[in-house]
C-alpha positions in Angstrom: 0.0 0.0 0.0 1.5 3.3 -1.1 1.4 6.3 1.3 0.2 9.5 -0.4 1.1 13.1 0.4 -2.1 14.2 2.3 -2.0 17.7 0.8 -1.7 16.2 -2.7 -4.4 13.6 -2.0 -7.0 16.3 -1.3 -6.2 18.4 -4.4 -9.3 17.1 -6.2 -11.4 16.4 -3.1 -13.8 19.3 -2.5 -13.8 20.5 1.0 -11.1 18.2 2.3 -7.8 19.3 3.9 -4.6 17.3 4.6 -2.6 17.1 7.8 0.6 15.2 8.4 -0.8 11.7 8.1 -4.6 12.2 7.6 -7.2 14.0 5.6 -10.2 15.7 7.2 -13.6 17.4 6.4 -16.6 18.7 8.2 -19.9 17.8 6.7 -23.0 19.9 7.6 -26.6 18.7 7.1 -30.0 20.2 7.6 -30.7 18.3 10.8 -29.6 15.3 12.9 -31.6 12.8 10.9 -29.9 13.7 7.7 -26.5 13.6 9.4 -27.2 10.2 10.9 -28.5 8.9 7.6 -25.2 10.0 6.0 -23.3 8.1 8.7 -25.4 5.0 8.2 -24.9 5.0 4.5 -21.1 5.5 4.8 -20.9 2.8 7.5 -22.1 0.2 5.0 -19.5 1.4 2.4 -16.7 1.6 5.0 -17.5 -1.9 6.3 -17.5 -3.3 2.7 -14.0 -1.7 2.2 -12.8 -2.8 5.7 -11.7 0.8 6.1 -13.4 2.7 8.9 -13.4 6.5 9.4 -12.7 8.4 12.6 -15.7 10.6 13.0 -17.7 12.6 15.4 -21.3 13.7 15.2 -23.2 16.4 17.0 -26.7 17.4 15.7 -26.3 18.3 12.0 -22.5 18.1 11.8 -20.2 15.1 11.1 -16.4 15.7 11.5 -14.4 13.1 9.6 -10.8 12.1 9.7 -9.4 9.5 7.4 -6.0 7.7 7.7 -4.8 4.2 7.0 -3.6 3.0 10.4 -1.8 0.0 9.0 0.7 2.3 7.4 0.3 5.5 9.5 -0.6 7.6 6.6 -3.0 8.4 3.7 -3.5 5.8 1.0 -5.8 5.4 -2.0 -8.3 3.8 0.4 -8.8 7.1 2.2 -9.2 8.9 -1.1 -11.8 6.4 -2.3 -13.8 6.7 0.9 -13.6 10.5 0.8 -15.0 10.5 -2.7 -17.8 8.2 -1.6 -18.6 10.6 1.3 -18.6 13.6 -0.9 -21.0 11.8 -3.3 -23.3 10.7 -0.4 -23.4 14.1 1.1 -24.5 15.6 -2.3 
């Protein structure tokens, strides 16, 4: 698994920023039900990929951090999951 430069990895991911070994984004929805629905949809995707986000939810906000713990950095798995999240969030 190749480690990517986080800042390069987010160059085509709308709203994402890169840290030292992670990428992150805050998603905002109209209400809690919409935020929870997003998390439920992504939970199924993440489980199928065996790649799980670090996330935090309060009311209409979902804060997401993606990193590949096996290699302590950002990989294509993170980029793929970030794209799926952007798509699911609309």
